[in-house]
VOGU-3710 file (C-alpha; in Angstrom, 3 decimals, decimal comma):
1> mnvnrkiepl> 146,275/125,870/122,314  147,012/128,669/119,506  149,691/130,457/121,551  148,981/133,474/119,233  145,680/134,095/120,924  145,519/137,354/123,475  144,085/136,059/126,796  142,549/138,004/129,535  142,547/137,035/132,809  138,863/136,999/134,648
11> rklllvvehk> 138,342/137,427/138,192  141,040/138,006/140,201  143,723/136,110/137,651  146,981/137,499/136,542  148,545/136,983/133,405  152,370/136,175/133,748  155,494/135,298/132,185  158,228/133,987/134,540  161,072/136,934/135,474  164,978/135,796/136,003
21> pktqslivtp> 166,272/138,057/138,715  170,000/139,008/137,365  171,592/137,357/140,675  170,531/135,589/143,418  167,956/137,511/145,588  167,826/137,301/149,407  164,473/135,784/150,726  164,985/133,555/153,582  162,166/130,751/154,128  162,445/127,913/156,773
31> dtarqeykfh> 164,024/125,038/156,430  160,418/123,301/156,600  159,062/125,565/153,891  157,917/123,199/151,399  156,459/125,405/148,575  159,016/126,339/145,902  158,548/130,138/145,409  159,096/131,438/141,668  159,503/135,038/140,255  156,838/136,736/137,672
41> rvidvgpgvv> 156,448/139,705/135,531  152,512/140,708/135,660  151,911/140,993/131,699  147,676/141,506/132,255  144,888/141,568/135,366  141,428/140,637/135,502  138,983/142,850/136,955  138,362/141,678/140,623  135,459/139,103/141,795  131,864/140,873/143,268
51> rdgklvevri> 131,823/141,014/147,244  128,661/142,545/148,968  128,016/143,983/145,195  131,029/146,073/145,092  134,115/145,172/142,720  137,088/144,876/144,967  140,118/145,670/141,988  142,733/143,581/141,960  145,668/145,413/143,536  148,722/144,089/141,826
61> pkgsiilvsg> 149,352/146,626/138,317  150,567/145,699/134,840  154,283/145,463/134,440  154,903/144,492/138,454  157,241/141,740/139,203  155,767/140,020/142,016  157,290/136,636/144,267  154,289/133,879/143,154  154,006/130,208/145,955  151,264/128,331/144,178
71> pamdmgagrs> 150,313/126,523/141,525  150,232/128,669/137,507  148,196/127,329/134,818  150,757/127,297/131,237  149,241/129,026/129,041  152,270/128,865/126,275  154,717/130,911/125,129  155,936/131,519/128,115  152,094/132,989/129,927  150,485/132,041/133,034
81> lvsedhvvai> 147,778/132,386/134,575  148,319/132,857/139,050  145,574/133,506/141,627  146,329/136,821/143,495  145,971/134,794/146,052  148,754/133,072/145,478  151,449/136,363/145,322  153,251/136,518/148,561  155,530/139,898/148,106  155,202/142,218/145,209
91> ihdeeaas> 159,021/143,451/144,209  158,600/146,987/144,051  162,347/147,970/143,063  163,678/146,065/140,536  167,180/145,760/142,416  165,489/143,941/145,073  164,396/141,188/142,375  167,589/141,265/140,532
//
């Protein structure tokens, strides 16, 4: 794949790049949780999905720092596509993620 191509997310997908917090965050998960959580910065969002004839837009704006648990499709150049369904939190304060 040509990494210089513009990638336009469809439906409720988010185009993200991994976000590395400056310090360890204080997110506690039970020992039984086997899922891996990663921080990402949203660089583009899909338009949403149509439900009952109405467009339901993606609630996560560009530029947001999000916490994701679930698969991501590697799109090259450090970019990935993730589903809005796999976003477990939006970090509203950058200091909370650093």
